[in-house]
N, C-alpha and C positions, 0 to 999 in steps of 0.2 A: 388550490391543488388539493382535490379531495382524496382521502385515505392516506394522507401524508404522516398521518401521526405513527404508525409503525415504521414506516419507511424513513422517516427524518432520523430516528434514532441511530441510524447506522452512519449519519452523516458527520459524527464527531471523528477529526481527523483527517477529514477529507479537504481539498484545495477548493478553493472558492476562484472564481473566475468573473471578470466583469463582463459588461454586455459587447466588449470589443473582443473578448477571449483572454484578455491580459490576466495573468495571475496577479490575485488580490493578497490572500493568505490562507490560513487553514482553520477550519473550525474547531472551536476550543469547547464552547459550551452551548447548548440549545435552551430557550427560555419559553416557557407555556404560560397562558393565562391560567390564574389561579381557578382550581374547580374543574379543569379541563385537563386533557392530554396533548391538546395542539401545539406543537411547535410554531412560534410566529417570528422569533428574533433569534439570530447566532450571534454569539460572541466570537469575533474572527480575529486570530492574532495574525498582525500584518508588521511591515518595518524591514528593515535590512537583516536583523537577526531575531524577528518574532518578537519584538521588545513591546509592542503597543497592543491593546485589544479594543475593537471598535465593532459597535452592534450594527448589524444588517437584518432588515427584514427577509424572511425566508417564505413568506407565501405565495411567492412568484418565482420559485426556484425551478432551473430546469438542469436535471441531471446530464451530464455529458461524458459516459464512461465512468470513471472514478471523480472525475470532477464535478462542481456543481456551480452553474452559472446563474448569477442575479442580474436583474435588469436595469443596474445602477454602473455609473462609472466609476472607475478607480479613485479617482480624485475626490469625488464624492461622499465614497467610504472613508476615505482618509480623512476627510475633513468633517466627519459626524461628530457629534458632540461627546465629550468624555463621560464615561458612565463608570463607576466602579462594577468590575465584574465579580462574580461569585456569591454576590447578595442578591436579594428580590431587586427586580427592575421597579422601582415606583412609578406611579401614574404620571408624575411631574416629569420625571427622565423619560419616560414612554411618550409624554408630549411632546418634549423636546427634539425626539429622536423622530417621531411622526412628522412634524413641522419640516425637519431637516431632508426628508426623503420624499416631501410632497402628499404624503398619506393622511387621509382623515382620522383623526383621534376618535376614538370611541369611548373614551371614558372610563376604561377598565380597571380592575381593582388593583392591578399589579401582575406582575409576571415573576414566576419562580424559575431558577435553573433547574434543567435538567439534564440527564446524559452523565457527564463525568462529576459534577460536583454535588447534585442531589439525588441520588439513585435511589434511596431507600425509602421506607415508608414514611407518611408524613410526620413530621415532628412538631406541629403546630408554628409557634413563633420561634422556637429553641433554634438557635444555629448548628448548622450540620457541622460535626468534627469529623475530620479525617486525617489518617497519618499514611504515610509512605515510608519504605526503609529500602535501601538500597545496601548491597554487599557486593565488594568486588573481590577478586582473587579464586583461587580454585582451593577445593579440599578434596581429599580421596573418602570415599564412603564404599562399604561393601555393598555391593547390590544384590548380592544372593549367590546361590551356587552356580556352578557352569559345568556344562558337559561338551566336551571336544568329540565331534564325530567325524569319521575319515571316510570320504568316498572317492571313488575314480570316474573321472569322466572321459570318455571315449569319442575321440571326433574323427570325422572322416576328412582326410586332407589331401588334395593333389598340389603336388609339387614337383618341379623339374628338377631331375637329379643327373648330374653329369655321368655317362657311362663310357668307360675306355674298352674298346675292342680291336683286337689285331685280327687282321685280315693276312691271307696268304693267297698269291696267284701263281699259278703254275703256268710256266709259258714254254711252249715246247720250240726249240730250236732246230734248225735243219743243220746237218754236219756238212761242212764243204770240205773239209780235208779230213780224211778218215785216217791216212798214215801218221799226220802229226798227233792224233790221239793215242795211235798204238804206241809210239816211241816214248812215251811218258811214264 
C-alpha cells in the first residue's frame, strides 16, 4: 500500500479484523524497518481480556471505517510465533514471522517499534524509557473570575386557553291570557 507511512500512524488503538471480518484484536504498536518510516508489522492485542500480543504484517491492510482488515485468518494470527513486544524485532524473529505468514523474508536489519512505544528522536541502542501516572479523584481549583450576566429571551407562543362566556337569549312569548297577568 503506497503512502502508508503517515496514514498508518493513526492505526494504533484501532480494531483489526481478519479476512472473514471477524474481530481479532487492537493495534498496540507499529514496527518499521530500521532507517525507514514505513510500518510493516503491527503488535495486536488479542485474547479474551487482551492479554496476548501477536505480530501481524500490515503491508496489505485494508481500512474498513474505523477497523483494519488483514488478509489472514484469525486462527493464523493467534498461532503466530511469540515475540517480545516493545523491543526491536530481530532479524531471526522477523524470519520466523515471515515463514508463519507465508511471506518472503528479505533479510532486513530489524524492525523498531514506532507509534506508542518509541515516538521520540532516535536514541541509538539505548532503551526507550517512558512513564505513566494516573490520578483518581476530584480536586477543586479556582479557574478564574466569573461574571454573571442576566438577559431575557422573549418567545412567541400559541397555546389554547379556555375562555368562559355567558350568553343571554331574549325570547318573546305571546300572552294568552291577559287577565291572569292583571290580577297578580
